[in-house]
C-alpha positions in Angstrom: 5.4 3.3 -26.1 7.6 1.9 -23.4 7.0 2.4 -19.6 9.2 1.8 -16.6 7.6 1.1 -13.2 10.1 1.9 -10.6 9.8 0.8 -7.0 12.0 -0.1 -3.9 12.2 -3.1 -1.6 11.4 -1.1 1.5 7.8 -2.4 1.8 5.6 -4.9 0.0 2.9 -2.4 -0.7 5.0 -0.3 -3.0 6.1 -3.3 -5.1 2.6 -4.8 -5.2 1.1 -1.5 -6.4 3.8 -1.2 -9.1 3.2 -4.8 -10.3 -0.6 -4.1 -10.5 0.2 -1.1 -12.7 2.5 -3.1 -14.9 -0.1 -5.9 -15.2 -2.7 -3.4 -16.4 -0.4 -1.8 -18.9 0.5 -5.2 -20.4 -3.2 -6.1 -20.6 -3.5 -2.9 -22.8 -0.5 -4.1 -24.9 1.8 -1.4 -23.7 5.4 -2.5 -23.2 6.4 -2.2 -19.5 9.2 -3.2 -17.2 9.0 -3.4 -13.4 12.4 -2.7 -11.7 13.9 -2.2 -8.3 15.4 1.3 -8.1 18.2 0.1 -5.8 19.4 -2.4 -8.4 19.4 0.1 -11.2 21.6 2.5 -9.3 23.7 -0.4 -8.0 23.0 0.2 -4.4 21.9 -2.0 -1.5 19.2 -0.8 0.9 21.8 -0.7 3.7 24.2 1.4 1.5 21.4 3.8 0.7 20.6 4.2 4.4 24.3 5.0 5.1 24.2 7.7 2.4 21.3 9.4 4.1 23.3 9.2 7.4 26.1 11.1 5.8 23.9 13.8 4.3 22.0 14.1 7.6 24.8 14.5 10.2 28.1 13.7 8.6 29.9 10.4 9.2 28.4 9.7 12.6 25.1 8.5 11.0 22.1 7.4 13.1 19.5 10.0 12.0 17.8 8.1 9.2 15.4 6.3 11.5 14.1 9.7 12.6 13.9 11.3 9.1 10.3 10.4 8.5 9.3 11.9 11.9 11.0 15.2 11.1 9.7 15.3 7.5 7.0 17.8 8.4 9.7 20.1 9.8 11.6 20.0 6.5 8.4 20.6 4.5 7.6 23.7 6.6 11.1 25.2 6.5 11.6 24.4 2.8 15.1 23.3 3.5 16.3 20.6 1.1 15.9 17.3 2.9 18.7 14.7 3.3 16.3 12.2 1.6 16.3 14.3 -1.6 20.1 14.9 -1.5 20.8 11.2 -1.1 18.6 10.3 -4.1 20.1 13.1 -6.1 23.5 11.4 -5.8 22.2 8.6 -8.0 20.3 10.6 -10.5 22.9 10.2 -13.3 22.9 6.4 -13.0 19.1 6.4 -13.2 19.0 8.8 -16.2 21.6 6.7 -18.1 19.5 3.6 -17.5 16.3 5.3 -18.7 17.9 6.7 -21.9 19.7 3.4 -22.7 16.4 1.5 -22.5 14.4 4.1 -24.3 11.6 4.5 -21.8 8.9 7.1 -22.6 7.4 7.2 -19.2 8.4 6.3 -15.6 5.8 5.5 -12.9 7.0 5.7 -9.3 4.9 4.1 -6.5 7.8 5.1 -4.1 9.2 8.3 -2.9 12.9 7.6 -3.5 13.0 7.1 -7.3 10.6 10.1 -7.7 13.1 12.3 -5.9 15.9 11.1 -8.2 13.7 11.8 -11.2 13.1 15.3 -9.9 16.8 15.9 -9.7 17.2 14.5 -13.3 14.6 16.9 -14.6 16.6 19.9 -13.5 19.0 19.1 -16.4 17.0 16.8 -18.7 13.4 15.8 -19.4 11.9 12.5 -18.3 8.1 12.1 -18.1 7.1 10.6 -14.8 4.1 10.0 -12.6 4.2 9.6 -8.8 1.8 7.2 -7.1 0.9 7.6 -3.5 0.4 4.2 -1.9 -1.1 5.5 1.4 -4.1 7.5 2.5 -2.1 10.5 3.7 0.3 13.1 2.4 3.9 11.8 2.8 6.6 14.1 4.2 9.0 15.1 1.4 6.3 14.8 -1.3 6.5 18.5 -1.9 10.1 18.0 -3.1 8.8 15.8 -5.9 8.1 17.6 -9.2 6.2 15.0 -11.2 4.0 15.4 -14.2 1.1 14.0 -12.2 0.3 12.6 -8.8 -2.0 9.6 -8.4 -3.7 9.9 -5.0 -6.8 8.5 -3.1 -10.1 10.2 -3.6 -11.0 13.1 -1.3 -7.4 14.0 -0.4 -7.0 16.8 -3.0 -7.2 19.6 -0.5 -4.6 17.9 1.7 -2.1 17.8 -1.2 -2.9 21.3 -2.5 -2.3 22.7 1.1 1.2 21.3 0.9 2.0 23.0 -2.4 1.0 20.4 -5.0 -0.6 21.9 -8.1 -4.2 20.8 -8.2 -4.2 20.4 -11.9 -1.6 17.7 -11.5 -3.6 15.6 -9.1 -5.2 12.4 -10.3 -7.6 11.2 -7.5 -8.1 7.8 -9.1 -7.3 5.8 -5.9 -4.4 3.5 -5.1 -4.0 1.3 -8.3 -5.3 -2.3 -8.0 -5.3 -4.4 -11.2 -8.7 -5.3 -12.5 -7.4 -8.9 -12.9 -6.8 -9.1 -9.2 -10.5 -8.7 -8.5 -11.8 -10.5 -11.6 -9.8 -13.7 -11.2 -10.5 -14.2 -7.4 -12.2 -17.4 -6.5 -14.3 -18.3 -3.5 -12.4 -20.8 -1.4 -15.0 -21.7 1.3 -15.7 -25.1 -0.2 -12.0 -25.9 -0.6 -11.4 -24.9 3.1 -14.5 -26.8 4.2 -16.1 -23.7 5.7 -19.9 -23.5 6.0 -20.0 -20.5 8.4 -19.2 -16.8 8.3 -15.5 -16.4 7.7 -13.3 -14.1 9.7 -10.0 -13.6 8.0 -7.0 -12.3 9.9 -4.3 -10.8 7.8 -1.2 -9.7 9.7 1.5 -11.6 7.9 5.1 -11.2 8.7 4.3 -8.1 10.9 3.5 -10.6 13.7 0.3 -11.5 15.4 0.5 -8.8 18.2 -2.3 -8.7 20.7 -4.7 -10.5 18.3 -3.4 -13.7 19.7 -5.0 -13.0 23.0 -8.5 -13.0 21.6 -8.3 -16.0 19.3 -10.3 -18.2 21.7 -13.0 -15.5 22.0 -13.3 -15.4 18.2 -13.4 -19.2 17.9 -16.2 -19.2 20.5 -18.5 -17.2 18.2 -21.1 -19.7 17.2 -21.8 -18.8 13.6 -18.3 -17.9 12.5 -14.9 -19.5 11.9 -11.4 -18.0 11.7 -8.8 -18.1 9.0 -5.4 -16.7 9.7 -2.7 -15.8 7.1 0.7 -15.9 8.8 2.8 -14.9 5.8 6.5 -15.4 6.4 6.0 -15.7 10.2 6.9 -19.4 10.6 7.0 -19.1 14.4 3.4 -17.9 14.4 2.4 -20.6 11.9 3.8 -23.3 14.1 2.2 -22.0 17.2 -1.2 -21.8 15.7 -1.0 -25.2 14.1 -1.0 -26.6 17.7 -4.6 -25.4 18.2 -7.0 -28.2 18.1 -10.1 -26.5 16.8 -11.9 -27.4 13.6 -13.1 -23.7 13.3 -9.5 -22.5 12.9 -7.8 -22.5 9.5 -4.1 -21.6 9.5 -2.3 -20.6 6.2 1.3 -19.7 5.7 2.3 -17.6 2.7 -0.5 -17.3 0.2 0.1 -16.5 -3.5 -3.6 -16.0 -4.0 -4.6 -13.7 -1.1 -7.3 -12.3 -3.4 -9.1 -15.7 -3.2 -9.1 -15.5 0.6 -10.3 -11.9 0.7 -13.1 -12.8 -1.7 -14.1 -15.7 0.5 -14.2 -13.7 3.8 -17.1 -12.0 5.4 -15.1 -10.0 7.9 -11.4 -9.1 7.7 -9.1 -8.1 10.5 -5.9 -6.4 9.2 -3.1 -4.1 9.8 -3.8 -0.7 8.1 -1.4 -0.8 5.2 -2.4 1.4 2.3 -2.2 -1.2 -0.4 -3.6 -4.1 1.7 -6.5 -1.9 2.9 -7.3 -1.0 -0.7 -7.2 -4.6 -1.8 -9.7 -5.5 0.9 -12.0 -2.6 0.3 -12.0 -3.2 -3.4 -13.8 -6.5 -2.6 -16.3 -4.6 -0.4 -15.8 -6.5 2.8 -16.4 -5.7 6.5 -13.0 -4.4 7.7 -11.5 -4.0 11.1 -8.1 -2.2 11.3 -6.0 -3.1 14.3 -2.9 -1.8 16.0 -1.7 1.0 13.6 1.9 1.9 13.7 2.3 5.6 14.5 2.9 7.6 11.3 1.5 6.6 7.9 -0.6 3.7 9.3 -2.2 6.2 11.6 -3.1 8.3 8.6 -4.6 5.3 6.8 -6.8 4.4 9.8 -7.9 8.1 10.1 -8.9 8.2 6.4 -10.7 4.8 6.6 -12.6 5.6 9.8 -13.5 9.2 8.8 -15.0 7.8 5.5 -16.8 4.9 7.2 -14.6 2.4 5.3 -13.5 0.4 8.4 -13.7 0.2 12.1 -10.5 0.9 14.0 -9.8 -1.2 17.1 -7.1 -0.6 19.6 -8.0 -3.2 22.2 -9.2 -6.8 22.5 -12.6 -5.6 23.6 -13.0 -3.2 20.7 -12.1 -6.0 18.2 -14.7 -8.3 19.6 -17.4 -5.6 19.7 -16.8 -4.7 16.0 -16.8 -8.3 14.9 -20.1 -8.8 16.6 -21.5 -5.6 15.0 -20.5 -6.7 11.5 -21.8 -10.2 12.1 -25.2 -9.2 13.5 -26.0 -5.7 12.2 -26.7 -5.8 8.5 -27.3 -2.0 8.4 -23.9 -1.2 9.8 -22.3 -3.8 7.4 -24.0 -2.4 4.4 -23.2 1.2 5.3 -19.5 0.3 5.3 -19.8 -1.5 1.9 -21.6 1.5 0.4 -18.8 3.8 1.6 -16.2 1.5 0.1 -18.0 1.7 -3.2 -17.9 5.5 -3.0 -14.3 6.1 -2.1 -12.4 2.9 -3.1 -12.3 2.3 -6.9 -12.2 -1.2 -8.2 -10.9 0.1 -11.5 -8.1 2.3 -10.3 -5.3 0.7 -12.3 -7.5 0.6 -15.4 -8.4 4.3 -15.0 -4.7 5.2 -14.7 -3.8 3.3 -17.9 -6.6 5.0 -19.7 -5.2 8.4 -18.6 -1.7 7.3 -19.7 -3.0 6.2 -23.2 -4.7 9.5 -23.7 -1.8 11.7 -22.4 1.4 9.9 -23.4 0.6 7.1 -25.9 2.4 7.3 -29.2 
């Protein structure tokens, strides 16, 4: 059996999820390639955006940045969306690549290649699974006609209400490789930390208003702060100027799982994949400053299922940090909810399903 995992460079979460799936397949001795959809169809991200402009409002362009916002309108009217039409244009290139390389199954942790595969299957037959990497139904998902849909637990009704066949839903959770959790190491000794560790993960998205409460966090007697800046060099350089032994500043980390394992409380943007990574380690989690749209959906899911606290102000962040530090009952309640709704074997469970359904 040979599997193709197909993602896009439009967000790190999609790629990370795809790579977790590939890693788990290889652990099970199933041949698998991870590829960038844009490269296969010989298209840059900018060119793709321009194609959607043309399909949206002719040659004037400019509508793409609003496409996600109006996605619900397309779903309700059942009008074929410009996103589907743009991907349909490249379906022949994708089909030729799949056939040339003899793939038996394609797994898509991204909407774009899933739409192209839907177009392909109107003429040919390609087995494919769509993987939702957020805790909300995405606009245009009803235009995908996959064999199966991997989704978070307890969202089945949401997908069925939008026209997805219940029998095709696999509520396994967003896939995280078992090795990601298994291989994580506690770094407290290496970082010379002997207190509760507050980990702030905002990466290249910027530090936002979190910066205004750094001194307040550092003033908490029994805790220290570790900040991962990712690719944000400006932030890294600014924080390095702080003269405080309770502050650890890290740039880009290849082993973020080690830092998550080491932390007691994590303050993070509410990305679907990053939130899953954190919750799979069973950690006190505070989501901050969600971007309207899919991140709002993520925070809603996490807060409604008691998986995290959601803070929209400096005061709320500090309040929630203190609750998680001092109230064991509240902390343990969050951890138990994470155990219930966030699987630590999601990628493994998906591979087991694939072996039973497609393996030959």
